[in-house]
DRENPAVEX-895514 format. One record per residue: residue number from 1; residue in three letters; x, y, z negated of N, C-alpha, C in turn. Coordinates in steps of 0.2 Angstrom, whole numbers. Atoms other than C-alpha are relative to their C-alpha. Layout:
N
R num residuo   n_X   n_Y   n_Z  ca_X  ca_Y  ca_Z   c_X   c_Y   c_Z
R NUM     ALA     X     Y     Z     X     Y     Z     X     Y     Z
...
//
This chain:
85
R num residuo   n_X   n_Y   n_Z  ca_X  ca_Y  ca_Z   c_X   c_Y   c_Z
R   1     MET     4    -6     0     0     0     0     4     6     0
R   2     VAL    -3    -7     0     5    18     3    -5     5    -2
R   3     ALA     5    -5     3    -3    32    -7     4     7     1
R   4     GLU    -3    -6    -1     1    50    -3    -5     6     0
R   5     VAL     4    -6     1    -5    68    -5     2     5     6
R   6     THR    -2    -4    -5    -6    80     9     4     6    -2
R   7     SER    -4    -6     1     6    94    10    -3     6     2
R   8     HIS     3    -6    -2     3   112    13     4     3     6
R   9     ASP    -3    -3    -6    14   114    28    -4     1     6
R  10     SER     4    -2    -5     8   121    44    -2    -6     5
R  11     ASP     2     6    -4     8   104    53    -3    -6    -4
R  12     THR     2     5     4     0    94    39    -6    -4     4
R  13     ARG     5     4    -4   -15    89    50     3    -5     5
R  14     ARG    -3     5    -4    -5    81    63     4    -5    -3
R  15     ARG    -4     4     3     8    74    52    -3    -5    -5
R  16     ASP     3     4     5    -2    68    37    -6    -4     2
R  17     HIS     6     3    -2   -18    63    46     1    -4     6
R  18     SER    -1     4    -6   -11    56    62     7    -4     0
R  19     ASP    -7     3    -1     8    53    64     1    -6    -5
R  20     LYS    -1     5     5    10    44    47    -5    -6     0
R  21     ARG     5     6     0    -6    34    48     2    -5     6
R  22     VAL    -2     4    -5     0    27    65     6    -4    -2
R  23     GLY    -6     3     2    17    23    58    -2    -6    -5
R  24     TYR     2     5     5     9    14    43    -4    -6     3
R  25     ALA     4     5    -3    -3     4    53     5    -4     5
R  26     THR    -5     4    -5    11    -1    66     4    -4    -5
R  27     ALA    -4     4     4    21    -7    51    -4    -5    -4
R  28     GLY     4     5     3     7   -18    45    -2     2    -7
R  29     ILE     2    -1     7     4    -9    28    -8     0     0
R  30     PRO     7     1     0   -13   -15    23    -5     5    -3
R  31     VAL     5    -5     2   -20     0    14     4     6    -1
R  32     HIS    -3    -6     0   -16    18    16    -5     5    -3
R  33     LEU     4    -4     4   -23    30     3     3     7     1
R  34     LEU    -2    -7    -1   -22    49     8    -5     4    -4
R  35     VAL     3    -5     4   -27    62    -5     0     7     4
R  36     ASP     0    -6    -4   -32    77     6    -2     6    -5
R  37     ARG     1    -6     4   -30    93    -4    -5     5     3
R  38     ASP     3    -5    -3   -38   104     9    -8    -2     0
R  39     THR     7     2     0   -55    94     9    -2    -3    -7
R  40     ASP     1     3     6   -54    88    -9    -3    -7     1
R  41     SER     2     7    -2   -56    70    -3     5    -5     0
R  42     LEU    -5     6     0   -48    53    -3    -2    -3     6
R  43     ILE     2     3    -6   -47    44    13     4    -7     0
R  44     VAL    -3     7     0   -44    25    13     0    -3     7
R  45     HIS     0     4    -7   -38    16    29     2    -7    -2
R  46     SER    -2     7     1   -37    -3    29    -1    -4     6
R  47     GLU     0     5    -6   -36   -18    41     4     3     6
R  48     PRO    -4    -3    -5   -21   -12    51    -1    -5     7
R  49     ASP     1     3    -7   -23   -17    70     4     4     5
R  50     GLY    -4    -4    -5    -9   -12    81     2     7    -3
R  51     ASP    -2    -7     2    -6     7    79    -6     4    -3
R  52     THR     6    -3     3   -23    10    70    -2    -4    -5
R  53     TYR     4     3     5   -34     5    56    -7    -1     2
R  54     ARG     7     2    -2   -50    -4    59    -5     4    -5
R  55     LEU     4    -4     5   -58     4    43     3     6    -3
R  56     CYS    -2    -6     3   -58    21    37    -6     3    -4
R  57     ARG     5    -2     4   -68    27    22     2     7    -3
R  58     SER    -1    -7     3   -69    45    15    -4     0    -7
R  59     TYR     3    -1     6   -73    49    -3     1     7    -3
R  60     LYS    -1    -6     3   -75    65   -13     3    -1    -7
R  61     TYR    -3     0     7   -66    69   -29    -6    -1    -5
R  62     GLY     6     2     5   -77    61   -43    -2    -6     2
R  63     ASP     2     6    -2   -81    46   -33     4    -6    -3
R  64     GLU    -4     6     2   -76    28   -39     2    -2     7
R  65     VAL    -2     2    -6   -65    22   -25     3    -7    -1
R  66     ALA    -2     7     0   -63     3   -23     5    -1     6
R  67     LEU    -5     2    -5   -47    -1   -14     0    -7     2
R  68     PRO     1     7    -2   -48   -16    -3     6    -5    -1
R  69     SER    -5     5     1   -38   -32    -4     6     2     5
R  70     PRO    -3     4     6   -23   -35    -7     0     4    -6
R  71     VAL    -1    -4     6   -24   -20   -19    -5    -2    -5
R  72     ASP     5     2     4   -41   -24   -26     0     3    -7
R  73     ILE     1    -4     6   -42   -10   -39    -5     5     1
R  74     THR     4    -6    -1   -55     4   -42     3     6    -3
R  75     LEU    -3    -6     3   -49    21   -45    -6     5    -2
R  76     ASP     4    -5     2   -59    34   -55     3     6     1
R  77     THR    -3    -6    -2   -56    50   -47    -3     6    -3
R  78     GLU     3    -5     3   -66    61   -58     5     6    -2
R  79     LYS    -5    -5     2   -50    70   -65     3     4     6
R  80     LEU    -3    -4    -5   -45    76   -48    -4     6     1
R  81     LYS     4    -6     0   -59    88   -49     3     6    -3
R  82     ASP    -4    -5     3   -48    98   -61     5     3     4
R  83     TYR    -5    -3    -4   -36   101   -47    -3     2     7
R  84     ALA     3    -2    -7   -48   105   -33     0     8     1
R  85     GLY    -1    -6    -3   -46   120   -22    -2     6    -4
//
């Protein structure tokens, strides 16, 4: 699994939401969790297939986020609201 938080750089959209995701999928990383500070959300990518992920789910801060296998844990994201925009 890879977990990361978006940066505040000018190319964040391209790099954090596209380039890295493609690289992780290509490497076969089963779960990619991205905390997006611009939209106060978490994005879970899973089931890598070539250079993409078959599944992509988005959650708002405060949601319980069930990470799929092989991680199989549930995150309580309520505390992230304290850091929202």
